[in-house]
N, C-alpha and C positions, 0 to 999 in steps of 0.2 A: 604422230613424229616420222620423219621418212629417215631412211635407210638406205642403203646399196641395194638394188635388187637381187634376187636371190643370182646364184650363180658367178656370183661377180669376182675376178680373180684377184687371189691375195698373196702375201709375199713381199719380195722384196718389189720399192718402186721404180718401174720399168714402162716401157711404154702401151704393156697393157695395162697399167693401172691409170694413163692418161685418156686410151679406149676407155676404159667404164665410167670415166665422167661423162661419154657420150650416149652412153646408156639409159634408160628410163630408169626410175627410182621408185622406190615404195612408198606409194605415198595417198593420201586419198583419193585427191584426183586421180593418178593413174590404175587405183581400185575401181572405183568409181567407173571407169570408161573399160577396163579388160575383166572385172569380177575378180578377179581371185589372184593370188602369188603366183601361182603355175601359169598362170594365161600374159601376165608380166614376164615371170621367167621365158616364156615362148617369143615373146615379144623380143626381149635380150637376145634369143639366141638366132631371131628371125634376123637381128642387126648387124651380131657376129658374121654371118654366113656371107653378107653381100660383101665386108670387105673394104668399104671404102668408108673416108670420115664425113661422116652424114651426123647431125647434133639432134639426136632424136626430141619434140619436142615436151616431153617429163625430166629430161635430164638433168642435171645443176648447173649444166651451163647457159641451161636457156633461161635462166634468172640473172642474166647480164641484162636482161631486158630492163628489170627493176631500175638497174643504173643510170639506163639510158635514157629513162622516163623521167628520172632527178637532174643527169644532164642536160635534154631536150629545154626542160623548163625554168633553168636557169640562165639556158643559151634563148628563149623567147623573150626571157625579163631582161637580160640586160644587153643585148642587140638592139633595142628601142632609146635603152638611156646612152648606150655608146656614141650613136648616129646623132641623138638630137641633142646631148648637153655636156659630151665630155670633148668638143672639139679637136679631137684627133689627138687629147691627152689622158690616153687613158691608162697608162705605164706598163709596164712589163708585164706585172699578174694578170692584167686581163690580159693582153695580149699570147701572154702563154696560156694561161686557157682556153683561147679561141684556135690557136696551132692544136692543142691536145683534144679539143671537142672536134675539131674538122680530121683531126686523125682516128679518134672511133668512129666517125659517121662515115668514112672510109672502109674502115674497115669492117662493120656492122652490114654495110651494100657488100661486102664480097662472102660476109657468115650467109646471108640470106641465102645466097645459092646453095649451103648445104644445109639448111636450116627445115627438120621437118615439117609434115605440111599436117596441124589436126582437120578432118575433113569435115562437112556438117551432119554429118550423119551418124558421125560418132562411133564408124570402125575404128581399125586397125591405121596408125596415121602413114603417110604418104611417106616411102624412103626413099625412091627411087629420083635419080638425079636427076634424068632426064627430065621426068614429069614436074620438079622443086621449080629445076629450070627456065621451063615453058610457065610455069603459073606466072611466078615471081616475075617475068620480062614482059609477060601480061598485064600484068596488079600494079605493084610497087616501084619496078626498076625504077623509070626516068622519074616521078615523083622524091623516089630517095636519091637520085643521081640531082637532081637540082637541087636538092635541100644539104648534100653532100658536098656542096660547089665550096673548094678548101681555100676559103676568102682569108684565114689567119694565114695560110704563107704567101698569098698574095701580100698583105698588108707589111708582116714581117720582112720581103723581099723588098721592097719598095723602101720601108724606115733603113734598112741595111744602103741601101742604094742612096739615099739623100744623106745621111751619114757620110757619106764615104764622099759627095759634091764639096765644090768648092762655092764658102758663104756667099759669091753674088749672085748662086742662080740657084740656091735652096729657097727664096722667099717664094719665084714665081712657081718652081717645082709643088713645094710644100700644097701651095689654093689649090693645084691641078690633084695633084694626091687624095687629101683632103676629100672632094666632090666624088670622085673614083673611087672611093673606099666610100663612102656614106651610098653611094649609088650601087655599088655593087652587093653591100652589109643587107640590102634588103631583101637578097634572094634568098637569106637563110632563113626569115621569115617562115617562108614554105615550112620549115621542121615544125610549123603547128600541126599537119597534116597528121607527121609521125607520131607526136603526141598523142592524138583518137588512134592512132593504131593500134600504138604502147599500149595504153590500157587494153585495149581490146582483146591482145596477144598476152598481159599479164594477168584477165582475169579466165582463162583458155587455160596458160598452165598453172596457176596456182593452186590451191585448196577451194575454187570456188565453186563448190558442187551445193555450197546453202545459200538460200536468198539472204537471207542479210546479208552476207558478204557482197553478192550482185548488187543487191542494192546500196552497198555502202559505195564499192565503185562506180556507179553513176552516181552518183552523187557529188562524189569529190572532181570526179571527170566534169560535172556539168558547172560546178564552182570554180574551178579552175579556169574553164573556158571563159566564162563572166569575169573573173579577174583580170584574165590578159586581154581583153578587150578594152573594157575599163582602163588597163597599165597604157595599151596602146594609142590610145585615145589621146589621151592623158600627155603623149608625147607626142602626137601628130599635133596639138597644140598648138606645140612650140615649136617644131619644127618647121613647121611651113614662114613662120614669119623670120625663121632664120633664114630658110633659102633664097626671102628676098629680102637680104641683109638689112631685117629691120628698120620698116618704113617709120617715119613718126608719128603715123596714128595705129601699129598696130599695138596689139594690148599687154606686148613686154615692154613699149617704151610707158605705155598708160599708167603701168605699175610698176616702174623704176626697178626691171628686173637685171637689165643689162651686166650691170656689175656684182649682181648675187649668187650667195651660194648654186650651187647643182639640187639641194635639197628644196632648195624654196623653189626654183625653176619648176620643179616638176610637181611640188606640193601642189602650186597654183595650176600649173597643166592639168592633172588631174580633178583637181575642182573646179573648171572650167569644162572640164569632159563630164565628169556626173551632172553639172548644173544644164547642161544639153541632152542629156541621154534621159534624164528624169524630168524633164519638158519645163521645169522650176525657171530657170536660168535666173537665179542669185545669186546677185553678185557682177553678172555680164551684159546688162542693159543698154551699153553703150554702141551702137551701128559698127559691125565690123567690116572690115576693110571686104575689096570684092573676091579674095581669094578665101579670106577669111570666112566669110560665106557661106561657100561652098562644104568646108571643115563645121559649119556649124550645125550645118543641113544632113549630113551625112552622121553629124554625131546624134542626131535627134532621132534619124529613123534607125540607126543602131540600137539605139535605145529603146527604140518600138517593138524592133525584134528581140533584143534581150529580153525585154517585160513578157514576147510571145513563148521565146523558149523557155522562159523559166515557168510559166505558168503549164506549158501543155508537161513539159517533166514531169512538175509536181503532180498536176492530175494524175499520169501515168505513174507515177512513182503508187501513189495512195490507192491507185485501183490494182494494182501488182501487189501492194505491198498487204491486202487483207480480202481478197479474193471472196471464203467464206463471206466475210459481212454485206459483200457487194453481193450475194446472189440471193441474199438474204433479203437484203430492202427488194431486190426484183421480184421476187416469190411475193413479198409482202406488199406492194404494188398491183399484181395480178389478182390475190388476193381481196384487196380492196374496189378492185375493180368489178370482180365477180359478184363481189357481194351488194354492191350497187345496180348491175346489171339483172340481179334477182330481187330488187327492189326491199331486202331482208328488214327487217323491223332495226331501228337502233340499236335496241338492247341485246339484240340475236346478235349484232354488227360487231359489238364494244366485247362482248362476251367472246367471240370468235378470234379478236383481235387481241387479245388479253390471252385466250390459248397458245394462240402461235407464237408469240414473245415470249409468253413463260416457256414451251416445247421446246425451243430452238436457243432461246438467249442471246439473239441476235446477230449467229450465226446460223449458214445453211449446213448440216453434215447430214448424209446420210446414213443408220447406223450399218443396217447392211450391206450397202456398198465398201465400204471403207475395213471392213471386216474381210472381205474378199479379197482386200489388196494383201493381206499377211497371207503366208503357213498356217495352215489349221494348227501346231505348236503354237505358235503365237496367239493365236484367235483364242485355245483355250485357254491360254495364260492369262490374255486379257480379261474374259470373262470370269476366268475364277478368282484374278481380282476385283473386277466388279459384282459378281454373285454369290459365289462360294458359300460367304458368309451369312446371307439371306437363306440358302437352301439348310445350310447346316443346323438352321436353329429350329425345322421343322422336324418333331422325334422323330415320324416315319422315313428320315434321312438320317438317320443317325448312326447306322450302324451300314450304310453303304457305303462301299467302295470308294476312291475318290475319282480313276474311271467311269464308275455313275452319275458321282454328281458334275464331273467336268460334260456327260453328255445333256444331263437335267439343263446346266447353265448355258448349253450352247443353243438350248431349246427357247431360252427365254425370251419376252419380249418386253419392248420396253414402251411404258405411258404414262401421261401425266393427266391430273384430274384436277378441278380447279377447284373452289372454294362453294360449296350447296352441288356439285355434282355427284348425283347419284350412281355409282362404279356397280353394285349387284341390286337386283330387287329380291322382296322376299317372292316366294313361289314361284321364280324362273327357272329355268333348268340350269345346273352345275355344270358350267361348260369349261370353268377356269378356278386359276387359285393363283390366289394374289399376294405377291412381299412389298412390304413397304420398307422403301431405298430411304426416300425421306418425307416426313409430311405427317398428317394424323386425320383420320377417322374415327366413324362412329357404327358400331353396328347397332341399329335397332328391332326389334323384337315390341308385339305387346305386351312380353313382360319385362321385357329389361333391356337396360344400356349400357356398352363398356367403349372406351375407347382403347383405341390402340395408336400407336407411333412409331417412330425410326425401327425397322428393324425385326416389326412384330408381323404377322402372315394371317390369312381369311380366305376361308373357302377351300376347304381341302377335300373335297368330293372328286378324287383323281381315278380310284380305281374302278366305283363302281360312278353309274349315272344318277342321280337322282335331283332333289327338286332344291331351291334355297329356303332358309328355315330363316332365315332374318336381312334385312337391309342395310346396305353401308352405304354410308354417304361420305363427304370429303368435309373434313370440318377446314381443312386449309388448303394450297396448293400441296396435292402428292404427287411422287414423284413413285412410282409404281414398277415390279416386272411383275409379267404374267405367264401362266404356264398352263397350255389347254390340255385339252383330255384326250384327244388327237396326239399331238407330241410328246405328252406322255407314254401313253400305247405305245407307241412307234420307239421310244429310248427302252420299253421294255422287250419290245422285241429285239430290237439288237442286244441289251443285255437279258436272256430270260433267269440268270443266276440271280438275278433281282428282285424277282419276285417273291424268294425262300427267304429275303433280308427284311422285306418289306410285310 
C-alpha cells in the first residue's frame, strides 16, 4: 500500500503540501529501487534541497500518465472515425473533447521538461533541470510537439468563423474547411508513438517489478496496437473512396452504403480490412478501382506484418514466462545428444532420461545456487521446513538443540533413485545416512526383509566408519536426503557440545 514518504510535511494545507506531491512515495517500486525507507527519505531530502519544481518519477503526480494513456487511446480511435465517417458533423461533445485533449497534450509537453528521469542503471533518479531538458529535447520533444498540434482549436475557430459569415459564402467555405480539417487531423494520429512511450513509463513508475505485471503490460500493449491497426485500416477503406467523391465502381456504391448509418459504414470497412489482412478476401471478390488497389495491397502487407509481430511476441512471451522449463529442455537435448554420441544401450538411455525427468520434473533449478542467493537465516529456515522433521525422527538427534539440527539440515544433499536402483550394497563402506522424503525402499539381508517409506531413515553409521550390513533397494521412485560422514563430523567440529548429547 502506498503512503507518503517519511519526512513529508503535515499540518495545514499550503504550498508545502503541494510540494509533497512532487516527492517520491513509499511503495513497492520505490523500495525496490532504493532499498529501504531511509533511502527513500534521503531521496525526498535531496529533492527538497534543490528547491525547484521537479516531478519525481515515483511521485503521485507521475500517475497522470495512466490518464494520458486512456485519453490517447480514445483519440486514436475517435480521430479516424471523425475523419472518415462524420463529414464534419461530429457535434459539440466531440469538438469539446478535441479541445480538452489538445490542452492536455500541450500541458504534458510542458510537464516533460519538469519530469525526473529513471536511468537505465536503476540508480538515483535524475532531477537536474538542465539534464532533463537536454534529454527531452534530444529524444521526444519534436514528436510530442507534432502530436500535440492544436487541431481542436483550429476546428473551433474555423467553426466560429463559419457561423459568423453570410449564408452565400458558407457553402464554399465549408467544403474547403472540411478538406483542410481532414488533412490536418491526420497529424494527430502520430500520437500512437506517445501511446507506446506511455506504456513504457507506466511500467516503470508502477509497482511493476513482478514478472506477471510486465507480461500483462506487454500483452495489453500488443493487443491494443493490433486493434488500432485493424481500426485504422477499416476507416481508410471508406476514407479513400470518399476523397474520390465515391466513383460509380467503388465498393461503397456497390454495397449501397451512401445513405447508411455510421455504424454500418464502419462495420463494412472493418470487415473489408480484416478480409484483406487475413488474406481470405471473403465478400470482396470484385476488382478494386485503381486507388482501392493500393489500399488492398497495403492491407495485405499490414496483415502479414501483424501476423509476424503477433507470432514473434507470443514466442518471446512464452520463452520469458517459463525460463526454467526452457533451460530444462535445452539440458535434456544436450543429454540426448551425449547419450547418442556414446552409443549407450537403449534401455540405459531410457533409464537416464526417466531419472532426469523425475529428478527435475520439467524445471531446471540448481538447489545449491538458489540457496546461495538468500541470506543465511532464510537458508536455515528453508532447510528447516524441508528437512528438520526428517532429522528429528532419528533417536540420536532427539535431544539436540535447534542450532545443531539446523547445521545438520544445511549439510543434507538431495538425491533421486528410480524403481529397482540399489541405494546401498551390503558389505560396502558406510559413508552416509539416508532420510526418505518420499518413496519406498526395501532393506534386504540373507535373513530378513524390511520395507521403509516416507519419513523413515537408514544407514546410521555416522560416528564410526563401518561396513554396510544390508542392501537397500528402491521399490518406487524415491526422493531422499543424505548426510555424509564427512559433513556430520564437520558439524561436530563446529558444535563440540553435540558429542555429549549424542
